[in-house]
CHARMM internal coordinates of N, CA and C (Angstrom, degrees):
IC EDIT
DIST 1 N 1 CA 1.4565
DIST 1 CA 1 C 1.5180
ANGL 1 N 1 CA 1 C 108.25
DIST 1 C 2 N 1.3299
ANGL 1 CA 1 C 2 N 114.50
DIHE 1 N 1 CA 1 C 2 N 121.62
DIST 2 N 2 CA 1.4840
ANGL 1 C 2 N 2 CA 119.23
DIHE 1 CA 1 C 2 N 2 CA -173.63
DIST 2 CA 2 C 1.5481
ANGL 2 N 2 CA 2 C 106.24
DIHE 1 C 2 N 2 CA 2 C -85.42
DIST 2 C 3 N 1.3576
ANGL 2 CA 2 C 3 N 119.55
DIHE 2 N 2 CA 2 C 3 N 139.53
DIST 3 N 3 CA 1.4509
ANGL 2 C 3 N 3 CA 118.30
DIHE 2 CA 2 C 3 N 3 CA 177.02
DIST 3 CA 3 C 1.5209
ANGL 3 N 3 CA 3 C 116.46
DIHE 2 C 3 N 3 CA 3 C -61.60
DIST 3 C 4 N 1.3232
ANGL 3 CA 3 C 4 N 117.84
DIHE 3 N 3 CA 3 C 4 N -24.13
DIST 4 N 4 CA 1.4359
ANGL 3 C 4 N 4 CA 121.16
DIHE 3 CA 3 C 4 N 4 CA 177.53
DIST 4 CA 4 C 1.5391
ANGL 4 N 4 CA 4 C 111.01
DIHE 3 C 4 N 4 CA 4 C -66.73
DIST 4 C 5 N 1.3773
ANGL 4 CA 4 C 5 N 114.60
DIHE 4 N 4 CA 4 C 5 N -39.41
DIST 5 N 5 CA 1.4419
ANGL 4 C 5 N 5 CA 120.84
DIHE 4 CA 4 C 5 N 5 CA 178.40
DIST 5 CA 5 C 1.5349
ANGL 5 N 5 CA 5 C 110.04
DIHE 4 C 5 N 5 CA 5 C -63.63
DIST 5 C 6 N 1.3061
ANGL 5 CA 5 C 6 N 116.42
DIHE 5 N 5 CA 5 C 6 N -46.25
DIST 6 N 6 CA 1.4401
ANGL 5 C 6 N 6 CA 122.73
DIHE 5 CA 5 C 6 N 6 CA -178.81
DIST 6 CA 6 C 1.5593
ANGL 6 N 6 CA 6 C 108.16
DIHE 5 C 6 N 6 CA 6 C -60.02
DIST 6 C 7 N 1.2687
ANGL 6 CA 6 C 7 N 116.87
DIHE 6 N 6 CA 6 C 7 N -45.33
DIST 7 N 7 CA 1.4853
ANGL 6 C 7 N 7 CA 121.06
DIHE 6 CA 6 C 7 N 7 CA 177.07
DIST 7 CA 7 C 1.5261
ANGL 7 N 7 CA 7 C 113.58
DIHE 6 C 7 N 7 CA 7 C -57.40
DIST 7 C 8 N 1.3266
ANGL 7 CA 7 C 8 N 114.42
DIHE 7 N 7 CA 7 C 8 N -39.85
DIST 8 N 8 CA 1.5286
ANGL 7 C 8 N 8 CA 118.96
DIHE 7 CA 7 C 8 N 8 CA 179.12
DIST 8 CA 8 C 1.4738
ANGL 8 N 8 CA 8 C 107.86
DIHE 7 C 8 N 8 CA 8 C -67.80
DIST 8 C 9 N 1.3120
ANGL 8 CA 8 C 9 N 119.71
DIHE 8 N 8 CA 8 C 9 N -42.41
DIST 9 N 9 CA 1.4496
ANGL 8 C 9 N 9 CA 121.26
DIHE 8 CA 8 C 9 N 9 CA -179.24
DIST 9 CA 9 C 1.5908
ANGL 9 N 9 CA 9 C 110.94
DIHE 8 C 9 N 9 CA 9 C -63.04
DIST 9 C 10 N 1.3301
ANGL 9 CA 9 C 10 N 110.53
DIHE 9 N 9 CA 9 C 10 N -41.02
DIST 10 N 10 CA 1.4614
ANGL 9 C 10 N 10 CA 115.58
DIHE 9 CA 9 C 10 N 10 CA -178.28
DIST 10 CA 10 C 1.4942
ANGL 10 N 10 CA 10 C 110.65
DIHE 9 C 10 N 10 CA 10 C -66.40
DIST 10 C 11 N 1.2854
ANGL 10 CA 10 C 11 N 117.94
DIHE 10 N 10 CA 10 C 11 N -44.02
DIST 11 N 11 CA 1.4817
ANGL 10 C 11 N 11 CA 121.00
DIHE 10 CA 10 C 11 N 11 CA 177.45
DIST 11 CA 11 C 1.5332
ANGL 11 N 11 CA 11 C 111.65
DIHE 10 C 11 N 11 CA 11 C -58.74
DIST 11 C 12 N 1.3692
ANGL 11 CA 11 C 12 N 114.00
DIHE 11 N 11 CA 11 C 12 N -47.81
DIST 12 N 12 CA 1.4233
ANGL 11 C 12 N 12 CA 118.80
DIHE 11 CA 11 C 12 N 12 CA -179.84
DIST 12 CA 12 C 1.5280
ANGL 12 N 12 CA 12 C 112.03
DIHE 11 C 12 N 12 CA 12 C -61.83
DIST 12 C 13 N 1.3109
ANGL 12 CA 12 C 13 N 117.77
DIHE 12 N 12 CA 12 C 13 N -36.15
DIST 13 N 13 CA 1.4768
ANGL 12 C 13 N 13 CA 120.41
DIHE 12 CA 12 C 13 N 13 CA 176.97
DIST 13 CA 13 C 1.5330
ANGL 13 N 13 CA 13 C 109.67
DIHE 12 C 13 N 13 CA 13 C -65.54
DIST 13 C 14 N 1.3172
ANGL 13 CA 13 C 14 N 116.15
DIHE 13 N 13 CA 13 C 14 N -48.85
DIST 14 N 14 CA 1.4497
ANGL 13 C 14 N 14 CA 118.39
DIHE 13 CA 13 C 14 N 14 CA -176.38
DIST 14 CA 14 C 1.5598
ANGL 14 N 14 CA 14 C 111.71
DIHE 13 C 14 N 14 CA 14 C -63.07
DIST 14 C 15 N 1.3169
ANGL 14 CA 14 C 15 N 115.09
DIHE 14 N 14 CA 14 C 15 N -30.04
DIST 15 N 15 CA 1.4753
ANGL 14 C 15 N 15 CA 117.92
DIHE 14 CA 14 C 15 N 15 CA 179.79
DIST 15 CA 15 C 1.5142
ANGL 15 N 15 CA 15 C 110.80
DIHE 14 C 15 N 15 CA 15 C -73.69
DIST 15 C 16 N 1.4044
ANGL 15 CA 15 C 16 N 115.65
DIHE 15 N 15 CA 15 C 16 N -38.66
DIST 16 N 16 CA 1.4283
ANGL 15 C 16 N 16 CA 120.09
DIHE 15 CA 15 C 16 N 16 CA -171.50
DIST 16 CA 16 C 1.5151
ANGL 16 N 16 CA 16 C 115.70
DIHE 15 C 16 N 16 CA 16 C -107.77
DIST 16 C 17 N 1.3314
ANGL 16 CA 16 C 17 N 119.15
DIHE 16 N 16 CA 16 C 17 N 6.36
DIST 17 N 17 CA 1.4476
ANGL 16 C 17 N 17 CA 125.22
DIHE 16 CA 16 C 17 N 17 CA -174.01
DIST 17 CA 17 C 1.5342
ANGL 17 N 17 CA 17 C 108.98
DIHE 16 C 17 N 17 CA 17 C -57.74
DIST 17 C 18 N 1.2597
ANGL 17 CA 17 C 18 N 119.74
DIHE 17 N 17 CA 17 C 18 N -46.64
DIST 18 N 18 CA 1.4146
ANGL 17 C 18 N 18 CA 123.45
DIHE 17 CA 17 C 18 N 18 CA -175.21
DIST 18 CA 18 C 1.5456
ANGL 18 N 18 CA 18 C 110.14
DIHE 17 C 18 N 18 CA 18 C -59.55
DIST 18 C 19 N 1.2799
ANGL 18 CA 18 C 19 N 118.80
DIHE 18 N 18 CA 18 C 19 N -38.88
DIST 19 N 19 CA 1.4835
ANGL 18 C 19 N 19 CA 123.61
DIHE 18 CA 18 C 19 N 19 CA -179.71
DIST 19 CA 19 C 1.5310
ANGL 19 N 19 CA 19 C 110.49
DIHE 18 C 19 N 19 CA 19 C -65.65
DIST 19 C 20 N 1.2797
ANGL 19 CA 19 C 20 N 117.64
DIHE 19 N 19 CA 19 C 20 N -20.89
DIST 20 N 20 CA 1.4957
ANGL 19 C 20 N 20 CA 119.31
DIHE 19 CA 19 C 20 N 20 CA -176.86
DIST 20 CA 20 C 1.5315
ANGL 20 N 20 CA 20 C 108.83
DIHE 19 C 20 N 20 CA 20 C -66.54
DIST 20 C 21 N 1.2915
ANGL 20 CA 20 C 21 N 118.43
DIHE 20 N 20 CA 20 C 21 N -29.98
DIST 21 N 21 CA 1.4665
ANGL 20 C 21 N 21 CA 125.13
DIHE 20 CA 20 C 21 N 21 CA -173.14
DIST 21 CA 21 C 1.4903
ANGL 21 N 21 CA 21 C 113.50
DIHE 20 C 21 N 21 CA 21 C -108.16
DIST 21 C 22 N 1.3268
ANGL 21 CA 21 C 22 N 117.72
DIHE 21 N 21 CA 21 C 22 N 3.21
DIST 22 N 22 CA 1.4248
ANGL 21 C 22 N 22 CA 121.59
DIHE 21 CA 21 C 22 N 22 CA -178.80
DIST 22 CA 22 C 1.5866
ANGL 22 N 22 CA 22 C 110.36
DIHE 21 C 22 N 22 CA 22 C -67.62
DIST 22 C 23 N 1.2707
ANGL 22 CA 22 C 23 N 117.03
DIHE 22 N 22 CA 22 C 23 N -46.21
DIST 23 N 23 CA 1.4617
ANGL 22 C 23 N 23 CA 122.45
DIHE 22 CA 22 C 23 N 23 CA -175.26
DIST 23 CA 23 C 1.4814
ANGL 23 N 23 CA 23 C 109.32
DIHE 22 C 23 N 23 CA 23 C -87.65
DIST 23 C 24 N 1.3614
ANGL 23 CA 23 C 24 N 117.46
DIHE 23 N 23 CA 23 C 24 N 124.54
DIST 24 N 24 CA 1.4073
ANGL 23 C 24 N 24 CA 121.41
DIHE 23 CA 23 C 24 N 24 CA 178.14
DIST 24 CA 24 C 1.5222
ANGL 24 N 24 CA 24 C 110.83
DIHE 23 C 24 N 24 CA 24 C -84.21
DIST 24 C 25 N 1.2370
ANGL 24 CA 24 C 25 N 117.45
DIHE 24 N 24 CA 24 C 25 N 140.84
DIST 25 N 25 CA 1.4542
ANGL 24 C 25 N 25 CA 121.29
DIHE 24 CA 24 C 25 N 25 CA -179.69
DIST 25 CA 25 C 1.4983
ANGL 25 N 25 CA 25 C 107.51
DIHE 24 C 25 N 25 CA 25 C -85.29
DIST 25 C 26 N 1.2554
ANGL 25 CA 25 C 26 N 114.52
DIHE 25 N 25 CA 25 C 26 N 142.64
DIST 26 N 26 CA 1.4926
ANGL 25 C 26 N 26 CA 120.57
DIHE 25 CA 25 C 26 N 26 CA 176.87
DIST 26 CA 26 C 1.4828
ANGL 26 N 26 CA 26 C 110.14
DIHE 25 C 26 N 26 CA 26 C -91.37
DIST 26 C 27 N 1.3051
ANGL 26 CA 26 C 27 N 116.51
DIHE 26 N 26 CA 26 C 27 N -174.62
DIST 27 N 27 CA 1.4416
ANGL 26 C 27 N 27 CA 117.72
DIHE 26 CA 26 C 27 N 27 CA 175.67
DIST 27 CA 27 C 1.4711
ANGL 27 N 27 CA 27 C 113.46
DIHE 26 C 27 N 27 CA 27 C -62.62
DIST 27 C 28 N 1.3181
ANGL 27 CA 27 C 28 N 117.46
DIHE 27 N 27 CA 27 C 28 N 151.36
DIST 28 N 28 CA 1.3779
ANGL 27 C 28 N 28 CA 122.28
DIHE 27 CA 27 C 28 N 28 CA 179.67
DIST 28 CA 28 C 1.5726
ANGL 28 N 28 CA 28 C 109.18
DIHE 27 C 28 N 28 CA 28 C -70.21
DIST 28 C 29 N 1.3257
ANGL 28 CA 28 C 29 N 118.97
DIHE 28 N 28 CA 28 C 29 N 142.17
DIST 29 N 29 CA 1.3780
ANGL 28 C 29 N 29 CA 120.96
DIHE 28 CA 28 C 29 N 29 CA 179.38
DIST 29 CA 29 C 1.5299
ANGL 29 N 29 CA 29 C 111.11
DIHE 28 C 29 N 29 CA 29 C -68.92
DIST 29 C 30 N 1.2993
ANGL 29 CA 29 C 30 N 115.60
DIHE 29 N 29 CA 29 C 30 N 142.67
DIST 30 N 30 CA 1.4041
ANGL 29 C 30 N 30 CA 121.03
DIHE 29 CA 29 C 30 N 30 CA -176.47
DIST 30 CA 30 C 1.5239
ANGL 30 N 30 CA 30 C 109.36
DIHE 29 C 30 N 30 CA 30 C -66.11
DIST 30 C 31 N 1.3189
ANGL 30 CA 30 C 31 N 116.82
DIHE 30 N 30 CA 30 C 31 N 131.10
DIST 31 N 31 CA 1.4689
ANGL 30 C 31 N 31 CA 121.54
DIHE 30 CA 30 C 31 N 31 CA -177.96
DIST 31 CA 31 C 1.5413
ANGL 31 N 31 CA 31 C 104.36
DIHE 30 C 31 N 31 CA 31 C -97.44
DIST 31 C 32 N 1.3411
ANGL 31 CA 31 C 32 N 118.54
DIHE 31 N 31 CA 31 C 32 N 110.65
DIST 32 N 32 CA 1.4479
ANGL 31 C 32 N 32 CA 122.87
DIHE 31 CA 31 C 32 N 32 CA -178.93
DIST 32 CA 32 C 1.5718
ANGL 32 N 32 CA 32 C 112.34
DIHE 31 C 32 N 32 CA 32 C -60.21
DIST 32 C 33 N 1.3032
ANGL 32 CA 32 C 33 N 117.52
DIHE 32 N 32 CA 32 C 33 N -28.43
DIST 33 N 33 CA 1.4516
ANGL 32 C 33 N 33 CA 118.32
DIHE 32 CA 32 C 33 N 33 CA -177.61
DIST 33 CA 33 C 1.4888
ANGL 33 N 33 CA 33 C 111.93
DIHE 32 C 33 N 33 CA 33 C -76.49
DIST 33 C 34 N 1.3556
ANGL 33 CA 33 C 34 N 118.56
DIHE 33 N 33 CA 33 C 34 N -9.47
DIST 34 N 34 CA 1.4584
ANGL 33 C 34 N 34 CA 121.40
DIHE 33 CA 33 C 34 N 34 CA 179.51
DIST 34 CA 34 C 1.4604
ANGL 34 N 34 CA 34 C 113.73
DIHE 33 C 34 N 34 CA 34 C -101.86
DIST 34 C 35 N 1.3962
ANGL 34 CA 34 C 35 N 118.07
DIHE 34 N 34 CA 34 C 35 N 16.23
DIST 35 N 35 CA 1.4786
ANGL 34 C 35 N 35 CA 118.90
DIHE 34 CA 34 C 35 N 35 CA 178.53
DIST 35 CA 35 C 1.4918
ANGL 35 N 35 CA 35 C 112.74
DIHE 34 C 35 N 35 CA 35 C -63.71
DIST 35 C 36 N 1.3733
ANGL 35 CA 35 C 36 N 117.14
DIHE 35 N 35 CA 35 C 36 N 144.17
DIST 36 N 36 CA 1.4624
ANGL 35 C 36 N 36 CA 118.40
DIHE 35 CA 35 C 36 N 36 CA -176.17
DIST 36 CA 36 C 1.5108
ANGL 36 N 36 CA 36 C 111.11
DIHE 35 C 36 N 36 CA 36 C -58.79
DIST 36 C 37 N 1.3677
ANGL 36 CA 36 C 37 N 120.67
DIHE 36 N 36 CA 36 C 37 N -37.07
DIST 37 N 37 CA 1.3898
ANGL 36 C 37 N 37 CA 120.52
DIHE 36 CA 36 C 37 N 37 CA -176.42
DIST 37 CA 37 C 1.5492
ANGL 37 N 37 CA 37 C 110.85
DIHE 36 C 37 N 37 CA 37 C -66.15
DIST 37 C 38 N 1.3176
ANGL 37 CA 37 C 38 N 117.90
DIHE 37 N 37 CA 37 C 38 N -40.13
DIST 38 N 38 CA 1.4187
ANGL 37 C 38 N 38 CA 121.81
DIHE 37 CA 37 C 38 N 38 CA 179.93
DIST 38 CA 38 C 1.5580
ANGL 38 N 38 CA 38 C 110.45
DIHE 37 C 38 N 38 CA 38 C -64.85
DIST 38 C 39 N 1.3553
ANGL 38 CA 38 C 39 N 113.64
DIHE 38 N 38 CA 38 C 39 N -43.25
DIST 39 N 39 CA 1.4430
ANGL 38 C 39 N 39 CA 116.67
DIHE 38 CA 38 C 39 N 39 CA 179.49
DIST 39 CA 39 C 1.5001
ANGL 39 N 39 CA 39 C 112.55
DIHE 38 C 39 N 39 CA 39 C -67.60
DIST 39 C 40 N 1.3270
ANGL 39 CA 39 C 40 N 121.00
DIHE 39 N 39 CA 39 C 40 N -38.57
DIST 40 N 40 CA 1.3911
ANGL 39 C 40 N 40 CA 119.92
DIHE 39 CA 39 C 40 N 40 CA 176.25
DIST 40 CA 40 C 1.5432
ANGL 40 N 40 CA 40 C 114.53
DIHE 39 C 40 N 40 CA 40 C -65.51
DIST 40 C 41 N 1.3235
ANGL 40 CA 40 C 41 N 116.45
DIHE 40 N 40 CA 40 C 41 N -32.21
DIST 41 N 41 CA 1.4093
ANGL 40 C 41 N 41 CA 118.68
DIHE 40 CA 40 C 41 N 41 CA 178.30
DIST 41 CA 41 C 1.4975
ANGL 41 N 41 CA 41 C 111.88
DIHE 40 C 41 N 41 CA 41 C -73.23
DIST 41 C 42 N 1.3587
ANGL 41 CA 41 C 42 N 115.19
DIHE 41 N 41 CA 41 C 42 N -33.18
DIST 42 N 42 CA 1.4679
ANGL 41 C 42 N 42 CA 120.78
DIHE 41 CA 41 C 42 N 42 CA 174.09
DIST 42 CA 42 C 1.4863
ANGL 42 N 42 CA 42 C 112.18
DIHE 41 C 42 N 42 CA 42 C -64.51
DIST 42 C 43 N 1.3144
ANGL 42 CA 42 C 43 N 118.09
DIHE 42 N 42 CA 42 C 43 N -41.49
DIST 43 N 43 CA 1.4887
ANGL 42 C 43 N 43 CA 123.92
DIHE 42 CA 42 C 43 N 43 CA 179.40
DIST 43 CA 43 C 1.5523
ANGL 43 N 43 CA 43 C 107.19
DIHE 42 C 43 N 43 CA 43 C -63.43
DIST 43 C 44 N 1.3505
ANGL 43 CA 43 C 44 N 115.70
DIHE 43 N 43 CA 43 C 44 N -45.62
DIST 44 N 44 CA 1.4541
ANGL 43 C 44 N 44 CA 119.05
DIHE 43 CA 43 C 44 N 44 CA -179.90
DIST 44 CA 44 C 1.5371
ANGL 44 N 44 CA 44 C 111.75
DIHE 43 C 44 N 44 CA 44 C -61.13
DIST 44 C 45 N 1.3127
ANGL 44 CA 44 C 45 N 118.01
DIHE 44 N 44 CA 44 C 45 N -41.83
DIST 45 N 45 CA 1.4876
ANGL 44 C 45 N 45 CA 120.96
DIHE 44 CA 44 C 45 N 45 CA -178.68
DIST 45 CA 45 C 1.5499
ANGL 45 N 45 CA 45 C 108.25
DIHE 44 C 45 N 45 CA 45 C -66.71
DIST 45 C 46 N 1.3009
ANGL 45 CA 45 C 46 N 116.48
DIHE 45 N 45 CA 45 C 46 N -41.04
DIST 46 N 46 CA 1.4746
ANGL 45 C 46 N 46 CA 117.00
DIHE 45 CA 45 C 46 N 46 CA -179.58
DIST 46 CA 46 C 1.4771
ANGL 46 N 46 CA 46 C 113.58
DIHE 45 C 46 N 46 CA 46 C -69.13
DIST 46 C 47 N 1.3909
ANGL 46 CA 46 C 47 N 117.45
DIHE 46 N 46 CA 46 C 47 N -33.39
DIST 47 N 47 CA 1.4696
ANGL 46 C 47 N 47 CA 119.69
DIHE 46 CA 46 C 47 N 47 CA 175.52
DIST 47 CA 47 C 1.5326
ANGL 47 N 47 CA 47 C 111.42
DIHE 46 C 47 N 47 CA 47 C -65.29
DIST 47 C 48 N 1.3285
ANGL 47 CA 47 C 48 N 114.60
DIHE 47 N 47 CA 47 C 48 N -40.34
DIST 48 N 48 CA 1.5008
ANGL 47 C 48 N 48 CA 118.34
DIHE 47 CA 47 C 48 N 48 CA 178.27
DIST 48 CA 48 C 1.5288
ANGL 48 N 48 CA 48 C 110.12
DIHE 47 C 48 N 48 CA 48 C -63.82
DIST 48 C 49 N 1.3398
ANGL 48 CA 48 C 49 N 118.49
DIHE 48 N 48 CA 48 C 49 N -40.35
DIST 49 N 49 CA 1.4306
ANGL 48 C 49 N 49 CA 119.64
DIHE 48 CA 48 C 49 N 49 CA 179.39
DIST 49 CA 49 C 1.5479
ANGL 49 N 49 CA 49 C 111.16
DIHE 48 C 49 N 49 CA 49 C -66.28
DIST 49 C 50 N 1.2779
ANGL 49 CA 49 C 50 N 117.76
DIHE 49 N 49 CA 49 C 50 N -40.08
DIST 50 N 50 CA 1.4547
ANGL 49 C 50 N 50 CA 122.43
DIHE 49 CA 49 C 50 N 50 CA 175.99
DIST 50 CA 50 C 1.5393
ANGL 50 N 50 CA 50 C 110.91
DIHE 49 C 50 N 50 CA 50 C -62.90
DIST 50 C 51 N 1.3455
ANGL 50 CA 50 C 51 N 118.72
DIHE 50 N 50 CA 50 C 51 N -42.33
DIST 51 N 51 CA 1.3995
ANGL 50 C 51 N 51 CA 118.21
DIHE 50 CA 50 C 51 N 51 CA 177.13
DIST 51 CA 51 C 1.5207
ANGL 51 N 51 CA 51 C 114.68
DIHE 50 C 51 N 51 CA 51 C -63.46
DIST 51 C 52 N 1.3192
ANGL 51 CA 51 C 52 N 115.55
DIHE 51 N 51 CA 51 C 52 N -37.17
DIST 52 N 52 CA 1.4711
ANGL 51 C 52 N 52 CA 124.09
DIHE 51 CA 51 C 52 N 52 CA 176.67
DIST 52 CA 52 C 1.5318
ANGL 52 N 52 CA 52 C 107.30
DIHE 51 C 52 N 52 CA 52 C -62.07
DIST 52 C 53 N 1.3004
ANGL 52 CA 52 C 53 N 119.23
DIHE 52 N 52 CA 52 C 53 N -43.57
DIST 53 N 53 CA 1.4223
ANGL 52 C 53 N 53 CA 120.16
DIHE 52 CA 52 C 53 N 53 CA -177.85
DIST 53 CA 53 C 1.5452
ANGL 53 N 53 CA 53 C 112.17
DIHE 52 C 53 N 53 CA 53 C -67.69
DIST 53 C 54 N 1.3499
ANGL 53 CA 53 C 54 N 115.32
DIHE 53 N 53 CA 53 C 54 N -36.05
DIST 54 N 54 CA 1.4488
ANGL 53 C 54 N 54 CA 119.74
DIHE 53 CA 53 C 54 N 54 CA 177.06
DIST 54 CA 54 C 1.5167
ANGL 54 N 54 CA 54 C 109.26
DIHE 53 C 54 N 54 CA 54 C -65.35
DIST 54 C 55 N 1.3561
ANGL 54 CA 54 C 55 N 117.86
DIHE 54 N 54 CA 54 C 55 N -40.10
DIST 55 N 55 CA 1.4774
ANGL 54 C 55 N 55 CA 120.13
DIHE 54 CA 54 C 55 N 55 CA -177.58
DIST 55 CA 55 C 1.5571
ANGL 55 N 55 CA 55 C 109.10
DIHE 54 C 55 N 55 CA 55 C -66.59
DIST 55 C 56 N 1.3164
ANGL 55 CA 55 C 56 N 116.83
DIHE 55 N 55 CA 55 C 56 N -36.85
DIST 56 N 56 CA 1.4658
ANGL 55 C 56 N 56 CA 119.76
DIHE 55 CA 55 C 56 N 56 CA 179.35
DIST 56 CA 56 C 1.5157
ANGL 56 N 56 CA 56 C 111.91
DIHE 55 C 56 N 56 CA 56 C -66.49
DIST 56 C 57 N 1.2912
ANGL 56 CA 56 C 57 N 115.37
DIHE 56 N 56 CA 56 C 57 N -34.39
DIST 57 N 57 CA 1.4986
ANGL 56 C 57 N 57 CA 119.71
DIHE 56 CA 56 C 57 N 57 CA -178.50
DIST 57 CA 57 C 1.5365
ANGL 57 N 57 CA 57 C 107.82
DIHE 56 C 57 N 57 CA 57 C 100.81
DIST 57 C 58 N 1.2358
ANGL 57 CA 57 C 58 N 113.57
DIHE 57 N 57 CA 57 C 58 N -175.45
DIST 58 N 58 CA 1.4399
ANGL 57 C 58 N 58 CA 118.38
DIHE 57 CA 57 C 58 N 58 CA -178.32
DIST 58 CA 58 C 1.5929
ANGL 58 N 58 CA 58 C 110.26
DIHE 57 C 58 N 58 CA 58 C -127.71
DIST 58 C 59 N 1.3393
ANGL 58 CA 58 C 59 N 113.91
DIHE 58 N 58 CA 58 C 59 N 83.52
DIST 59 N 59 CA 1.4501
ANGL 58 C 59 N 59 CA 116.88
DIHE 58 CA 58 C 59 N 59 CA -173.21
DIST 59 CA 59 C 1.5573
ANGL 59 N 59 CA 59 C 112.13
DIHE 58 C 59 N 59 CA 59 C -62.96
DIST 59 C 60 N 1.3318
ANGL 59 CA 59 C 60 N 117.81
DIHE 59 N 59 CA 59 C 60 N -24.09
DIST 60 N 60 CA 1.4562
ANGL 59 C 60 N 60 CA 121.60
DIHE 59 CA 59 C 60 N 60 CA 179.58
DIST 60 CA 60 C 1.5354
ANGL 60 N 60 CA 60 C 112.51
DIHE 59 C 60 N 60 CA 60 C -88.65
DIST 60 C 61 N 1.2711
ANGL 60 CA 60 C 61 N 116.50
DIHE 60 N 60 CA 60 C 61 N -2.23
DIST 61 N 61 CA 1.4980
ANGL 60 C 61 N 61 CA 125.99
DIHE 60 CA 60 C 61 N 61 CA 179.90
DIST 61 CA 61 C 1.5918
ANGL 61 N 61 CA 61 C 106.20
DIHE 60 C 61 N 61 CA 61 C 52.70
DIST 61 C 62 N 1.3154
ANGL 61 CA 61 C 62 N 115.92
DIHE 61 N 61 CA 61 C 62 N 52.14
DIST 62 N 62 CA 1.4556
ANGL 61 C 62 N 62 CA 120.13
DIHE 61 CA 61 C 62 N 62 CA 178.15
DIST 62 CA 62 C 1.5297
ANGL 62 N 62 CA 62 C 111.30
DIHE 61 C 62 N 62 CA 62 C -68.40
DIST 62 C 63 N 1.3588
ANGL 62 CA 62 C 63 N 117.59
DIHE 62 N 62 CA 62 C 63 N -29.04
DIST 63 N 63 CA 1.4462
ANGL 62 C 63 N 63 CA 120.86
DIHE 62 CA 62 C 63 N 63 CA 177.97
DIST 63 CA 63 C 1.5293
ANGL 63 N 63 CA 63 C 113.51
DIHE 62 C 63 N 63 CA 63 C -58.08
DIST 63 C 64 N 1.3451
ANGL 63 CA 63 C 64 N 116.16
DIHE 63 N 63 CA 63 C 64 N -38.68
DIST 64 N 64 CA 1.4378
ANGL 63 C 64 N 64 CA 119.32
DIHE 63 CA 63 C 64 N 64 CA 177.20
DIST 64 CA 64 C 1.5045
ANGL 64 N 64 CA 64 C 113.94
DIHE 63 C 64 N 64 CA 64 C -72.67
DIST 64 C 65 N 1.3388
ANGL 64 CA 64 C 65 N 114.90
DIHE 64 N 64 CA 64 C 65 N -29.31
DIST 65 N 65 CA 1.4877
ANGL 64 C 65 N 65 CA 120.11
DIHE 64 CA 64 C 65 N 65 CA 178.12
DIST 65 CA 65 C 1.4413
ANGL 65 N 65 CA 65 C 112.53
DIHE 64 C 65 N 65 CA 65 C -73.35
DIST 65 C 66 N 1.4014
ANGL 65 CA 65 C 66 N 116.30
DIHE 65 N 65 CA 65 C 66 N -35.11
DIST 66 N 66 CA 1.4347
ANGL 65 C 66 N 66 CA 119.95
DIHE 65 CA 65 C 66 N 66 CA -176.07
DIST 66 CA 66 C 1.5446
ANGL 66 N 66 CA 66 C 112.84
DIHE 65 C 66 N 66 CA 66 C -82.98
DIST 66 C 67 N 1.2994
ANGL 66 CA 66 C 67 N 117.95
DIHE 66 N 66 CA 66 C 67 N -17.21
DIST 67 N 67 CA 1.5022
ANGL 66 C 67 N 67 CA 117.35
DIHE 66 CA 66 C 67 N 67 CA 178.90
DIST 67 CA 67 C 1.4774
ANGL 67 N 67 CA 67 C 115.61
DIHE 66 C 67 N 67 CA 67 C -84.93
END
COOR INIT
IC SEED 1 N 1 CA 1 C
IC BUILD
């Protein structure tokens, strides 16, 4: 990082710093993929997969490798 570049960035920031806070941000748009119903269904699906894997067993003995 060259000191001249840092100086240019610093000057640009000082000149435009006030404009960074001029515009107020509104509420965040709702993310449809983060709906509680979808998240609970995903948790349920993952729990079922985990239970199935526990029933099958661990032929590679990954539990011993991970501990």
